[in-house]
Backbone bond lengths (Angstrom), bond angles and torsions (degrees), N, CA, C in turn:
res aa  C-N    CA-C-N  psi(-1)  N-CA   C-N-CA  omega(-1)  CA-C   N-CA-C  phi
1 H - - - 1.447 - - 1.510 110.33 -
2 E 1.308 115.58 153.60 1.448 121.63 -173.34 1.524 110.96 -86.52
3 Q 1.340 117.20 137.27 1.458 122.23 178.17 1.525 109.15 -82.68
4 P 1.350 117.47 140.97 1.469 118.87 177.64 1.522 110.67 -67.46
5 E 1.303 114.85 150.44 1.453 119.84 179.13 1.521 108.56 -90.30
6 S 1.339 116.94 130.29 1.452 121.33 -178.27 1.521 111.18 -77.31
7 I 1.315 114.52 175.18 1.459 122.54 -178.86 1.524 110.97 -49.72
8 D 1.333 116.34 139.46 1.463 123.78 176.27 1.532 112.15 51.76
9 N 1.325 115.96 49.40 1.461 121.13 175.75 1.533 112.74 55.16
10 R 1.308 116.94 38.58 1.468 124.68 174.93 1.529 112.90 70.72
11 Q 1.315 119.70 7.43 1.453 119.96 179.41 1.523 111.26 -80.28
12 N 1.310 117.89 -40.49 1.454 121.81 -179.36 1.520 109.75 -107.86
13 P 1.330 117.18 119.83 1.459 118.60 -179.11 1.525 111.96 -73.03
14 L 1.311 115.60 156.50 1.459 121.17 169.50 1.520 105.74 -69.59
15 S 1.318 117.66 121.32 1.464 122.08 -178.71 1.516 109.76 -99.43
16 V 1.336 115.49 125.83 1.457 121.82 -175.80 1.529 108.81 -122.84
17 A 1.327 116.17 123.46 1.465 121.15 177.66 1.521 110.02 -84.09
18 V 1.323 114.94 141.86 1.461 122.25 172.96 1.525 105.26 -136.33
19 A 1.334 116.69 104.00 1.459 120.39 -176.83 1.523 110.00 -112.30
20 G 1.311 114.49 148.79 1.459 120.40 179.43 1.508 109.77 125.13
21 D 1.312 115.66 172.16 1.454 120.05 -177.82 1.521 111.88 -81.10
22 I 1.314 115.04 137.50 1.459 122.35 175.43 1.535 105.31 -91.26
23 D 1.329 115.02 86.25 1.459 120.79 -174.23 1.514 113.91 -101.13
24 Q 1.316 116.90 -6.72 1.455 119.28 -178.55 1.527 109.38 -126.34
25 K 1.308 114.91 141.51 1.455 120.82 179.28 1.528 110.63 -58.53
26 S 1.322 116.62 -33.32 1.468 120.87 -179.36 1.528 111.70 -62.24
27 D 1.353 117.87 -27.77 1.466 120.54 177.57 1.533 110.94 -64.35
28 I 1.334 116.48 -38.80 1.473 120.44 178.14 1.520 109.71 -63.94
29 F 1.335 115.71 -47.81 1.462 119.65 -179.66 1.513 111.29 -61.53
30 L 1.329 117.14 -41.71 1.460 120.30 179.61 1.525 110.45 -60.07
31 L 1.329 117.36 -50.20 1.468 120.19 -176.65 1.525 112.51 -67.00
32 T 1.331 117.75 -43.81 1.465 119.07 -179.38 1.529 111.15 -70.03
33 D 1.330 117.29 -39.55 1.469 119.48 177.39 1.519 111.16 -65.86
34 L 1.339 116.57 -38.83 1.462 120.66 177.52 1.530 110.29 -62.47
35 A 1.323 117.30 -42.93 1.474 120.73 178.00 1.523 110.57 -61.45
36 R 1.320 117.06 -40.74 1.475 120.39 179.39 1.527 111.46 -65.77
37 V 1.329 116.89 -44.13 1.468 120.36 -179.47 1.530 110.15 -63.14
38 L 1.338 116.82 -44.33 1.468 119.72 178.40 1.527 111.05 -63.72
39 S 1.323 117.63 -39.21 1.468 120.79 176.91 1.518 110.77 -63.18
40 D 1.337 116.60 -40.97 1.466 120.10 177.69 1.524 111.69 -60.73
41 K 1.339 116.26 -29.68 1.462 121.11 178.38 1.534 112.05 -86.41
42 G 1.342 116.29 -2.29 1.460 120.51 -179.63 1.518 113.52 75.85
43 I 1.333 117.20 21.37 1.467 121.16 -178.96 1.527 109.21 -85.83
44 N 1.318 115.25 125.78 1.455 123.41 179.01 1.527 107.50 -86.47
45 A 1.332 116.92 104.65 1.461 121.09 -177.09 1.520 109.83 -146.85
46 V 1.323 115.43 156.25 1.463 121.60 174.64 1.522 108.21 -136.30
47 F 1.334 115.48 131.78 1.457 121.92 175.33 1.513 108.11 -98.02
48 H 1.330 116.11 123.88 1.463 122.32 177.87 1.521 106.89 -100.07
49 V 1.330 116.45 104.76 1.458 121.60 -176.73 1.522 108.73 -95.96
50 V 1.328 115.31 119.81 1.460 122.36 -177.28 1.524 108.31 -119.95
51 G 1.316 116.42 128.46 1.458 120.28 178.00 1.518 110.52 140.13
52 G 1.307 114.56 -164.45 1.455 120.50 -178.32 1.514 109.58 -130.28
53 G 1.300 114.66 -132.10 1.453 120.76 179.92 1.506 111.83 102.26
54 R 1.314 115.10 159.32 1.466 119.79 -173.89 1.519 113.45 -67.06
55 W 1.348 118.46 -21.46 1.465 121.16 -178.89 1.533 113.10 -101.00
56 M 1.326 117.99 -1.29 1.469 120.20 179.28 1.528 112.16 -60.28
57 P 1.337 120.15 -41.14 1.473 118.31 178.28 1.537 112.64 -58.88
58 R 1.308 117.11 -36.06 1.469 119.90 178.28 1.524 110.92 -68.15
59 L 1.331 116.62 -39.33 1.466 119.83 177.20 1.523 109.71 -64.93
60 E 1.320 117.04 -39.63 1.468 120.98 177.79 1.532 111.27 -61.30
61 T 1.318 116.50 -32.34 1.460 121.41 177.53 1.526 111.32 -75.98
62 A 1.322 116.54 -40.70 1.467 121.30 -176.23 1.530 112.83 -75.54
63 A 1.319 117.66 -35.39 1.472 121.61 -173.47 1.530 113.90 -54.60
64 P 1.331 119.94 -46.50 1.470 118.96 -178.98 1.530 113.76 -67.68
65 L 1.312 117.58 -15.40 1.459 121.07 -179.03 1.522 112.75 -82.22
66 L 1.335 116.40 -12.33 1.460 119.59 178.73 1.522 109.98 -70.34
67 T 1.309 114.97 137.08 1.461 119.59 175.23 1.518 106.97 -119.33
68 G 1.282 116.64 151.94 1.456 119.98 179.92 1.510 111.42 123.93
69 S 1.314 115.10 -171.31 1.465 121.20 -173.82 1.519 113.37 -82.64
70 C 1.317 118.07 -11.98 1.462 122.02 179.87 1.516 109.27 -112.49
71 T 1.325 116.36 129.80 1.456 121.37 -177.30 1.527 111.02 -126.26
72 I 1.324 114.60 167.14 1.463 122.15 175.94 1.521 107.01 -125.04
73 Q 1.330 115.68 128.13 1.462 121.13 174.32 1.520 107.76 -114.21
74 C 1.322 116.60 121.55 1.459 122.19 179.77 1.526 108.79 -96.25
75 H 1.318 116.12 123.47 1.461 120.80 -176.94 1.521 112.67 -105.36
76 G 1.338 117.96 -12.40 1.458 120.68 -178.53 1.517 111.27 70.63
77 R 1.318 115.02 -163.42 1.475 120.39 178.32 1.525 108.65 -78.38
78 L 1.322 115.54 133.95 1.461 120.84 -176.98 1.517 110.78 -126.27
79 D 1.332 115.55 156.65 1.460 118.03 171.21 1.527 107.94 -72.40
80 R 1.303 115.66 165.13 1.471 121.59 -172.84 1.529 112.07 -56.86
81 S 1.328 117.20 -41.97 1.465 119.73 -175.95 1.535 111.95 -66.69
82 R 1.323 117.62 -40.46 1.477 119.95 177.66 1.530 110.82 -69.60
83 Y 1.333 116.28 -36.47 1.464 121.18 177.13 1.530 110.32 -61.55
84 V 1.317 116.50 -47.34 1.469 121.31 178.50 1.526 109.74 -62.49
85 G 1.333 117.48 -38.02 1.457 120.90 177.67 1.526 112.20 -61.03
86 I 1.322 116.98 -41.40 1.468 119.98 178.32 1.527 109.93 -66.77
87 L 1.337 117.01 -44.90 1.463 119.43 179.13 1.530 111.16 -59.73
88 S 1.321 116.80 -37.22 1.471 119.35 -178.08 1.527 112.04 -66.83
89 G 1.326 117.23 -20.97 1.454 120.52 178.43 1.520 114.05 -92.38
90 C 1.322 116.57 -0.29 1.465 121.06 -178.37 1.525 110.99 -100.79
91 Q 1.335 115.42 159.25 1.465 121.16 174.58 1.525 112.20 -106.98
92 A 1.327 116.98 -23.79 1.467 121.01 -175.82 1.516 109.38 -141.89
93 A 1.334 115.52 168.02 1.463 121.25 178.84 1.514 109.73 -144.99
94 L 1.309 114.79 137.73 1.450 121.66 177.72 1.523 107.98 -94.33
95 V 1.324 117.02 120.62 1.459 122.57 -179.22 1.523 107.58 -93.70
96 L 1.315 115.69 105.70 1.459 121.55 179.22 1.527 109.08 -112.56
97 P 1.324 118.53 103.91 1.465 118.71 177.61 1.524 110.00 -62.35
98 G 1.320 116.48 127.36 1.454 120.62 -178.01 1.512 112.49 -97.71
99 R 1.304 114.82 168.07 1.453 121.57 -178.89 1.529 111.37 -64.50
100 L 1.329 117.06 -33.79 1.458 120.05 -177.40 1.516 113.01 -80.60
101 N 1.313 117.43 -7.08 1.449 121.34 -176.90 1.526 109.49 -94.57
102 H 1.324 116.39 104.46 1.463 120.57 -177.27 1.520 112.24 -92.57
103 F 1.303 117.67 -5.86 1.457 121.12 178.85 1.521 109.54 -86.58
104 P 1.331 117.17 152.41 1.466 118.92 179.88 1.526 112.92 -69.45
105 L 1.333 117.53 -8.84 1.460 121.98 -178.81 1.526 108.97 -121.98
106 P 1.320 118.62 111.14 1.474 119.12 176.39 1.527 109.54 -57.78
107 V 1.337 116.47 131.49 1.463 120.80 -173.06 1.519 112.85 -59.40
108 E 1.326 117.24 -30.33 1.462 119.98 -179.12 1.524 111.96 -65.37
109 T 1.313 117.44 -22.51 1.465 120.99 -175.82 1.518 111.88 -60.47
110 S 1.329 117.99 -38.38 1.467 119.16 178.43 1.528 110.47 -65.59
111 D 1.338 117.04 -35.53 1.468 120.54 176.43 1.523 110.44 -65.43
112 Y 1.327 116.19 -44.76 1.459 121.15 179.62 1.524 110.94 -59.40
113 A 1.331 115.74 -47.03 1.464 119.71 -177.87 1.529 110.56 -66.38
114 A 1.329 117.13 -41.37 1.471 120.16 178.74 1.526 110.77 -61.24
115 A 1.327 116.99 -32.73 1.465 121.27 177.92 1.530 111.01 -80.65
116 G 1.319 116.89 -4.52 1.461 120.60 179.03 1.517 112.91 71.81
117 L 1.317 117.26 38.17 1.460 120.60 -179.15 1.528 110.90 -92.44
118 V 1.316 116.33 146.64 1.462 121.52 172.80 1.525 106.23 -64.71
119 L 1.327 117.04 126.46 1.456 121.15 -176.82 1.524 110.11 -92.36
120 L 1.326 116.07 118.65 1.461 122.90 179.74 1.521 107.48 -103.49
121 L 1.304 116.42 108.39 1.462 122.44 -174.19 1.518 111.68 -104.27
122 T 1.334 115.18 148.36 1.462 120.32 179.58 1.523 112.77 -120.94
123 H 1.331 118.40 2.72 1.462 120.88 -178.06 1.527 110.71 -138.07
124 N 1.329 115.46 138.49 1.466 121.49 173.28 1.517 109.53 -69.67
125 G 1.311 115.53 161.63 1.459 120.51 176.61 1.513 110.99 143.76
126 E 1.328 114.78 -167.19 1.459 120.84 -176.96 1.531 111.97 -61.43
127 L 1.323 116.67 -41.29 1.465 120.12 179.32 1.527 110.58 -62.94
128 A 1.321 116.20 -45.39 1.472 119.74 179.32 1.520 110.31 -60.83
129 D 1.319 117.42 -40.59 1.464 120.76 178.46 1.531 111.00 -61.26
130 L 1.350 116.35 -43.43 1.466 120.89 178.59 1.527 111.30 -62.50
131 V 1.317 115.98 -49.34 1.466 121.20 -175.74 1.523 111.27 -65.52
132 L 1.312 116.76 -46.68 1.466 120.07 -179.12 1.523 110.91 -67.46
133 G 1.327 117.02 -38.56 1.465 120.74 177.65 1.521 112.38 -62.97
134 A 1.331 116.02 -32.58 1.470 121.21 179.85 1.527 112.06 -88.94
135 H 1.322 117.79 -4.83 1.473 122.76 -176.03 1.532 111.14 57.84
136 A 1.366 114.95 41.58 1.460 121.22 -176.74 1.522 112.95 -103.89
137 G 1.331 117.48 5.43 1.450 119.52 -179.48 1.506 111.79 175.69
138 V 1.322 114.82 -167.13 1.459 121.26 -176.91 1.526 110.18 -129.60
139 L 1.327 115.08 153.61 1.457 122.96 177.36 1.516 108.79 -117.36
140 T 1.315 115.24 131.13 1.456 121.44 175.33 1.517 106.95 -145.23
141 N 1.305 117.95 -176.08 1.464 117.72 175.04 1.526 109.10 -92.70
142 S 1.308 115.92 177.56 1.467 119.73 -173.14 1.532 113.64 -91.02
143 Q 1.318 117.71 16.47 1.462 120.38 174.76 1.531 109.07 -79.81
144 P 1.324 118.03 138.53 1.474 120.44 -177.85 1.525 113.96 -53.66
145 E 1.319 118.06 -39.88 1.465 120.91 -179.15 1.526 111.48 -65.20
146 A 1.332 116.63 -41.10 1.466 120.72 179.58 1.526 110.68 -68.32
147 L 1.325 116.53 -42.54 1.467 119.67 177.51 1.522 111.01 -62.75
148 A 1.315 116.28 -42.63 1.471 120.17 178.95 1.524 110.44 -62.02
149 A 1.326 117.00 -39.13 1.463 120.26 178.83 1.531 110.98 -65.22
150 A 1.327 117.85 -30.48 1.466 121.01 177.35 1.528 112.02 -79.14
151 I 1.324 116.88 -33.82 1.469 121.68 -176.59 1.528 112.08 -80.76
152 A 1.320 117.80 -38.82 1.469 121.86 -174.20 1.526 113.79 -52.40
153 P 1.341 119.88 -46.33 1.472 118.41 179.85 1.530 113.03 -62.95
154 L 1.334 116.65 -30.11 1.470 119.35 179.04 1.523 111.23 -65.40
155 A 1.318 116.16 -34.55 1.463 120.59 -177.90 1.521 112.52 -68.17
156 T 1.316 116.86 -14.98 1.462 119.84 -177.31 1.525 113.17 -116.85
157 D 1.336 117.54 2.81 1.466 119.96 -174.42 1.525 111.84 -134.15
158 P 1.335 117.75 82.01 1.466 120.60 -178.99 1.531 113.16 -60.51
159 Q 1.344 117.57 -29.86 1.467 119.37 178.67 1.526 110.68 -66.62
160 Q 1.326 116.95 -40.46 1.461 119.93 178.00 1.526 110.38 -65.41
161 I 1.318 116.55 -40.84 1.466 120.08 176.90 1.525 109.67 -59.22
162 A 1.319 117.50 -44.76 1.469 121.17 -179.06 1.527 110.77 -61.10
163 R 1.328 117.56 -40.85 1.475 120.37 179.07 1.529 110.92 -64.88
164 Y 1.321 116.32 -46.73 1.470 120.22 178.43 1.529 111.04 -61.51
165 R 1.312 116.80 -42.60 1.472 120.64 -177.14 1.520 111.56 -65.29
166 Q 1.318 117.01 -40.43 1.458 119.97 177.19 1.532 110.35 -63.02
167 A 1.318 116.02 -43.23 1.465 120.53 179.06 1.531 110.99 -65.87
168 S 1.324 116.93 -35.23 1.459 121.38 179.27 1.529 110.94 -65.57
169 R 1.331 116.62 -42.81 1.473 120.12 177.57 1.527 110.60 -62.07
170 K 1.328 116.03 -41.35 1.465 119.87 178.92 1.529 110.35 -65.00
171 L 1.314 116.94 -39.39 1.457 121.32 177.51 1.525 110.49 -62.43
172 A 1.319 117.16 -38.86 1.471 121.24 177.82 1.523 110.57 -61.90
173 E 1.311 116.54 -41.41 1.462 120.63 -179.15 1.524 112.30 -68.60
174 T 1.322 116.69 -36.95 1.457 119.99 -173.20 1.527 114.64 -92.02
175 F 1.340 118.19 -39.34 1.463 120.21 -173.24 1.523 115.23 -126.28
176 L 1.317 118.40 -27.97 1.462 120.33 -171.06 1.523 113.65 -109.98
177 D 1.310 117.61 26.35 1.457 121.26 176.56 1.529 108.98 -64.37
178 R 1.319 116.91 129.22 1.469 122.34 -174.69 1.530 112.42 -58.23
179 E 1.328 118.37 -42.93 1.458 120.95 -178.19 1.533 111.32 -67.46
180 K 1.323 116.15 -41.43 1.467 119.32 178.28 1.526 110.42 -64.87
181 L 1.320 116.16 -40.37 1.464 119.67 179.14 1.523 111.20 -66.39
182 A 1.321 117.38 -37.71 1.466 120.48 178.37 1.522 110.29 -63.01
183 A 1.318 117.19 -41.71 1.461 120.75 178.07 1.532 110.64 -62.91
184 K 1.334 116.81 -41.19 1.469 120.54 178.08 1.530 110.70 -65.14
185 A 1.323 116.76 -37.74 1.468 120.63 -179.90 1.525 110.51 -64.58
186 V 1.330 116.96 -39.35 1.456 120.81 178.42 1.516 110.16 -62.93
187 V 1.318 116.67 -42.55 1.462 120.93 177.54 1.527 109.64 -64.42
188 W 1.335 117.07 -40.99 1.466 121.82 -179.00 1.526 111.31 -63.09
189 L 1.356 116.27 -38.62 1.475 120.61 -179.67 1.510 109.79 -67.13
């Protein structure tokens, strides 16, 4: 069977941001297994992992060992300007609710939406309802095969990415503005 052709004739990979702390061993397995599944499908993609956490050093060790068309680049903790620079080079973002995040909305999501990234969600809830209602991303489960099935079509359809990204920016303006969310969080506390 024929492999789909990625964005720009496979020259430019689909860039996916993953921000937050890698605090659970399962996060490493999810990201490395996802990279392997996408590589098996011939999808040219790179995951830009930004943050820290107790398992980030292990991911930094494992990432260079991956072979195939999908890679993981670990950037560690960055200052705001470098973080924004990485987001500006991405087309999509994986929203992984972390253990330290007690709010129903992972804080990175407002950054992703402001950057106009396709939001890839793995959990139902209020955020998923907002994103799906705005047509700003996709919802799947957190299994590598399911995530790969959601990501693969994006790697071959720049028009779909453009539609999602426009909707994501609009969602940032209307519902996911960082300052408005901070005010709501203060009220919630």
